[in-house]
DRENNU-460221 format. One line per field, with one value per residue (C-alpha): residue number from 1; residue in three letters; x, y, z. Coordinates in Angstrom, 1 decimal, decimal comma. Example, Ala and Ser with C-alpha at 12.3 -4.5 7.8 and 13.67 -1.06 7.14 Angstrom:
i: c(1|2)
aa: c(ALA|SER)
east: c(12,3|13,7)
north: c(-4,5|-1,1)
up: c(7,8|7,1)
***
This chain:
i: c(1|2|3|4|5|6|7|8|9|10|11|12|13|14|15|16|17|18|19|20|21|22|23|24|25|26|27|28|29|30|31|32|33|34|35|36|37|38|39|40|41|42|43|44|45|46|47|48|49|50|51|52|53|54|55|56|57|58|59|60|61|62|63|64|65|66|67|68|69|70|71|72|73|74|75|76|77|78|79|80|81|82|83|84|85|86|87|88|89|90|91|92|93|94|95|96|97|98|99|100|101|102|103|104|105|106|107|108|109|110|111|112|113|114|115|116|117|118|119|120|121|122|123|124|125|126|127|128|129|130|131|132|133|134|135|136|137|138|139|140|141|142|143|144|145|146|147|148|149|150|151|152|153|154|155|156|157|158|159|160|161|162|163|164|165|166|167|168|169|170|171|172|173|174|175|176|177|178|179|180|181|182|183|184|185|186|187|188|189|190|191|192|193|194|195|196|197|198|199|200|201|202|203|204|205|206|207|208|209|210|211|212|213|214|215|216|217|218|219|220|221|222|223|224|225|226|227|228|229|230|231|232|233|234|235|236)
aa: c(MET|LEU|VAL|ASP|ASP|ARG|SER|ARG|LEU|ALA|GLU|ILE|PRO|LEU|PHE|ALA|GLY|VAL|ASP|PRO|LEU|VAL|VAL|GLY|GLU|ILE|ALA|ASN|LEU|PHE|SER|VAL|ARG|ASP|TYR|ALA|ALA|GLY|SER|GLU|ILE|VAL|ARG|HIS|LEU|GLU|ASP|ASP|THR|ASP|VAL|TYR|PHE|VAL|LEU|ALA|GLY|ARG|VAL|LYS|VAL|ARG|ILE|TYR|SER|CYS|GLN|GLY|ARG|ILE|VAL|ALA|PHE|ARG|GLN|ILE|GLU|CYS|GLY|GLU|ILE|PHE|GLY|GLU|TYR|ALA|ALA|LEU|ASP|GLY|THR|PRO|ARG|SER|ALA|SER|VAL|GLU|ALA|GLU|ILE|ASP|THR|ARG|VAL|ALA|VAL|LEU|SER|ALA|ALA|ASP|PHE|ASN|ALA|ILE|VAL|ALA|GLY|HIS|SER|SER|ILE|ALA|GLN|ALA|LEU|ILE|GLN|GLN|LEU|VAL|LYS|GLN|ILE|ARG|ASP|LEU|THR|VAL|ARG|TYR|SER|GLU|LEU|SER|THR|LEU|ALA|VAL|ASN|GLY|ARG|ILE|GLU|ALA|GLU|LEU|LEU|ARG|ILE|ALA|ARG|HIS|ASP|GLY|GLN|THR|VAL|GLN|ALA|GLU|PRO|ASN|LYS|ILE|LEU|ILE|LYS|THR|PRO|PRO|THR|GLN|TYR|GLU|LEU|ALA|ASN|ARG|VAL|SER|THR|HIS|ARG|GLU|ALA|ILE|SER|ARG|HIS|LEU|SER|HIS|LEU|SER|ARG|ILE|GLY|LEU|ILE|ARG|ARG|THR|ARG|HIS|ALA|LEU|VAL|ILE|GLU|ASP|MET|GLN|ARG|LEU|GLN|GLU|MET|VAL|GLN|ARG|SER|GLY|ALA|ASP)
east: c(-9,3|-8,0|-4,4|-3,3|-4,7|-2,9|0,3|-0,2|-1,0|2,3|4,2|3,0|5,9|4,1|4,5|8,1|9,5|6,7|6,9|5,0|2,9|1,8|0,9|-1,2|-3,0|-3,5|-4,9|-7,9|-9,0|-9,4|-12,2|-11,6|-13,4|-13,2|-13,8|-14,2|-12,3|-13,9|-15,6|-15,5|-14,0|-13,8|-15,8|-14,5|-15,8|-17,4|-17,2|-16,0|-12,7|-11,7|-8,1|-7,5|-4,6|-4,2|-3,7|-4,1|-4,8|-4,3|-6,3|-6,2|-6,8|-8,7|-11,1|-14,0|-14,9|-18,5|-17,9|-16,7|-13,0|-10,7|-7,7|-5,6|-3,2|-1,5|-1,8|-1,7|-0,2|-0,4|1,2|0,3|-2,4|-4,9|-7,5|-5,1|-5,6|-9,2|-8,4|-5,7|-7,5|-11,2|-12,0|-13,9|-12,1|-9,6|-10,2|-12,0|-10,3|-11,4|-10,2|-8,2|-8,2|-9,9|-8,7|-8,8|-8,4|-8,1|-10,1|-9,4|-11,4|-9,9|-10,0|-8,1|-5,6|-4,8|-4,4|-2,0|0,0|0,1|1,2|4,0|6,8|8,0|4,6|4,4|7,9|7,0|3,8|5,6|8,1|5,3|3,4|6,6|7,2|3,7|4,3|7,6|5,9|3,0|5,5|7,3|4,0|2,9|6,2|5,9|2,3|3,5|6,7|6,6|4,7|2,5|5,2|7,6|4,9|4,3|8,0|8,3|5,4|6,8|10,1|8,3|6,3|9,5|11,3|8,4|7,0|9,6|11,8|15,3|15,2|17,7|20,2|20,3|20,0|19,2|16,2|13,1|9,9|6,6|4,3|1,1|1,4|-1,5|-3,9|-3,6|-6,7|-5,3|-2,0|-3,8|-5,6|-2,3|-0,6|-3,7|-4,1|-6,3|-5,8|-5,1|-2,0|-0,8|-1,3|0,6|3,6|3,8|3,9|6,7|8,7|8,2|9,4|12,6|13,3|12,9|9,9|8,5|4,9|3,5|-0,1|0,2|3,5|5,7|9,5|11,6|14,6|16,9|16,2|19,2|18,0|14,5|15,9|18,0|14,9|13,0|15,9|16,1|12,3|12,7|15,5|13,6)
north: c(14,8|18,2|19,3|18,7|15,1|14,5|15,7|13,4|10,5|11,1|10,8|7,3|4,9|2,5|5,1|6,1|4,7|5,9|8,9|11,9|12,2|8,6|9,1|12,1|9,9|7,2|9,8|10,3|6,8|7,6|8,9|10,6|9,9|11,3|9,3|10,7|9,1|5,9|5,3|1,9|1,9|-1,8|-4,5|-8,0|-10,6|-8,0|-8,7|-5,2|-5,3|-1,6|-0,6|2,4|4,8|6,8|10,5|11,9|10,4|6,9|3,7|0,5|-3,1|-5,5|-8,4|-8,6|-12,0|-13,2|-12,5|-8,9|-9,6|-7,4|-8,8|-5,8|-6,4|-3,2|0,6|1,9|5,4|8,2|7,1|3,4|1,4|-1,3|-3,5|-4,9|-8,5|-8,7|-6,9|-9,4|-12,7|-11,7|-13,1|-11,4|-8,9|-10,5|-7,9|-4,7|-1,3|1,8|5,4|6,0|9,7|11,8|10,2|10,9|8,1|7,8|4,8|2,6|-0,2|-3,7|-3,8|-0,5|-1,5|-4,9|-3,2|-0,7|-3,4|-5,5|-2,5|-1,0|-3,3|-0,8|-0,7|-4,5|-4,8|-2,3|-4,1|-7,4|-5,9|-4,4|-7,8|-9,6|-7,0|-7,6|-11,3|-10,9|-8,5|-10,9|-13,8|-11,9|-11,1|-14,7|-15,9|-13,4|-14,6|-18,2|-17,8|-14,8|-14,3|-11,2|-8,9|-9,9|-9,2|-5,8|-5,0|-6,3|-4,1|-1,0|-1,7|-2,0|1,3|3,1|2,0|2,9|6,0|7,3|10,3|10,8|13,0|15,9|14,1|11,1|8,1|5,7|7,8|7,8|10,0|8,5|11,4|9,5|6,2|3,8|3,7|0,9|-0,6|-0,6|-1,9|-4,8|-5,7|-5,7|-8,2|-10,3|-9,4|-7,2|-3,5|-4,3|-6,3|-3,4|-0,9|-3,1|-3,7|-0,1|1,0|-1,6|-0,3|3,3|2,3|0,7|3,8|2,3|4,4|7,8|8,6|12,1|13,2|12,8|11,0|8,2|8,3|5,2|6,1|3,3|1,6|-0,7|-1,9|-2,5|-4,4|-6,6|-7,3|-8,5|-10,7|-12,3|-12,9|-14,7|-16,9|-18,0)
up: c(-18,0|-16,6|-17,3|-13,7|-13,9|-17,1|-15,5|-12,5|-14,9|-16,8|-13,6|-12,7|-12,8|-15,1|-17,9|-17,1|-20,4|-22,6|-25,0|-23,4|-26,6|-26,4|-22,7|-23,8|-26,2|-23,6|-21,2|-23,5|-22,6|-18,9|-16,8|-13,4|-10,2|-6,7|-3,5|0,0|2,9|3,9|0,6|-1,1|-4,5|-5,3|-3,6|-2,9|-5,4|-7,7|-11,4|-12,3|-14,2|-14,5|-13,6|-11,2|-11,2|-8,0|-8,9|-5,4|-2,0|-0,6|-0,5|1,5|0,4|2,7|3,0|5,5|6,8|7,4|11,1|10,4|10,9|8,7|6,9|5,8|2,9|2,0|1,3|-2,2|-2,5|-5,0|-8,3|-7,9|-9,5|-8,5|-10,1|-12,6|-11,4|-12,6|-15,8|-16,6|-15,8|-15,9|-12,5|-9,6|-7,4|-4,9|-2,2|-1,4|-1,9|0,2|0,2|3,3|2,7|0,1|-3,2|-6,9|-9,4|-13,1|-14,4|-17,4|-18,8|-18,9|-22,7|-23,0|-20,3|-21,9|-25,3|-23,9|-22,1|-25,3|-27,4|-25,3|-24,1|-21,5|-19,8|-19,9|-18,3|-15,6|-14,9|-14,6|-12,2|-10,1|-9,9|-8,9|-6,1|-4,8|-4,8|-2,9|-0,4|0,2|0,6|3,4|5,1|4,9|6,4|9,3|10,0|10,0|12,0|14,2|17,5|17,8|19,2|16,4|13,8|15,2|15,2|11,6|10,5|12,2|10,4|7,0|7,6|8,6|5,5|3,2|4,8|7,2|7,0|8,5|11,6|11,8|9,5|11,8|9,5|12,4|13,6|11,5|11,7|10,5|10,0|9,4|11,2|11,0|14,0|16,5|15,0|11,5|12,7|14,4|11,2|9,3|11,7|12,5|16,2|18,4|19,3|23,0|21,9|19,8|22,6|25,1|22,9|21,7|25,3|26,0|23,0|24,3|27,8|26,4|24,3|20,9|19,8|20,8|20,1|19,7|19,0|15,2|14,5|15,5|15,9|15,6|17,8|16,7|13,3|13,6|17,0|15,6|12,7|15,0|17,1|14,0|13,0|16,4|16,4|13,1|14,5|17,6)
***
């Protein structure tokens, strides 16, 4: 593992409470792999149990149905990990993971991962907190799919993206810039609808002044208004 890769590994939140010398020793257990955008890293139902730490880039988690329909779960950013489910319980992969952009990962065997978790209480606690957050996020998404109409789900996803990836515009806390918004196709997969429904509702939100689309970015003009719309959708 190169020096830069070791530095990136040390910055991963899972290792935040670990002595840097210990992290250096742990780094010797990893191998590093590069994946081009669009490459499959993990395949749904495979028996592989390695754990992956994202050093650079971004990946997406999804399942393909027999009919080719895509169910999109989440994005995993630089500094996050994936593959830990199979390492912890030894069962096949619960979903596929693909590189959304060019991505570098550090790879750890299940045996080494479990030994590290068992030997460092701070890592175990951080892992538990991470897994709980994923459960909470999936609970929210399941609730939205069960209770919101398509337009409400689109608005809820835009709100989630703005909170996670957005940046304040010109010191205006109520206006958020999303520099790399998902494509309409990707957004449709996330909220279980089709691209035409996404296009129609985004055009509507543009007409009422809630969002502004540019060639490479998306601006949420009024975060408070968007949040209120999502809340009203949930109350209907």
